N, C-alpha and C positions, 0 to 999 in steps of 0.2 A: 947309412943306417937311418931308418925313419924314426920319427918321434916316439911312436908306440914301442918300437924295439928298444930304444934307449930307456924309456920309462919301465919297461918290463925287466930289463937288466938290473934296475934299481929296486925291484921288488913289487912293482905295480901288478895287480891281478884284476883288471877291470871286469872280467866275467863273473867275479864273485860279489858284485854290488851294483846297485842301480847307478850310483855315482861314486867315482874314485877321485879324490883330490890329492894331487902330489904337490907338496910345498917345498921349494928350495929356500933355505935360510942360511944365515951366517950367525956365528956365536954371539956377536955383540949387537945384534939388530933387535931393537925394542919392538918395532912394529911386527917383526917375525914372531916374537914370543906372544904378542897379543893375538895375532891371527891363529897361531897354533892352539892357544887356549880356547879360542872361539870354536875352532873346528873340532877339537876334542870334546867340548861341551855339546856341540850339535850331534856328534856321533853317538852320544849316550841316549839321545831321544829319537834318532833317525836310523833305524836298522838297515836302511838301504844305502847308507853312507859309509865309505871306507876312506881313511886318511893315512897318507904316507908322508913322513917327514924325511927330507934329504938334506944333509949338511953339504952345502955348495962347495965349501973349501976342501972337502974330502972327495969330491966327485967332479974334478975340474974338466975331465973329458966330456962328461954329460953336460956340464954347464956350457961348454963350447958348442957341442953338437946341437943343443936345444936353444942356443942364443940367449941364455939367461944373462941379463945385463944388470939387474938390481934385485935386491931381496926385500920382502918376499916376492917370489914369482910362483904362481899357482897354475897348475894344469888341471883341467876338469875333463874326465873321461867317462863316457857312457858305458853300459854293459858290453857293448860290442867292441870297445876299445877306440871308438871314435872320439876325437878331440872336440868337445862341445864348447870349450872356452879356455881362455888363458888370461891371466891378469898379472900385471907387474906393479909392485907396490901394494901396500896393505889395503884390502877392500874394506869399505865401511861395514860394520857388523850387520846392519839391516840388509845391505846388498848381498852379503855372503849368505845370510839366512834365506833370503828370497831365491837365490840361485840354487842352493841345496834343496830347498823345498820343491822347486819347480822340477827337479830331476829325481827326487825320491818319492814323489807322490804324496807328500805331506802338505796339508793346507794349514796355514797359520790362523 
């Protein structure tokens, strides 16, 4: 099963947004919470952004299929479902904002 099919099973609907960010996290991961808060904040001001949080511990089959080795791991999907990026570990807030803006047509 391909990456997109696995992410769709988890609830990703990339055709509904300019950029969909799927974040795999674990319960006790501080950087995961900070990344999630930043993405939720960005989503309020970027209508083209959709965010999906996935609890890695509850979706071990997906974790294995997607080769998620640390949290947070983020997958960035364009409207066609193409994977435009993947990051492992917490991205810096300014890098995350720049990536989101590049794909949602927002200029800072």
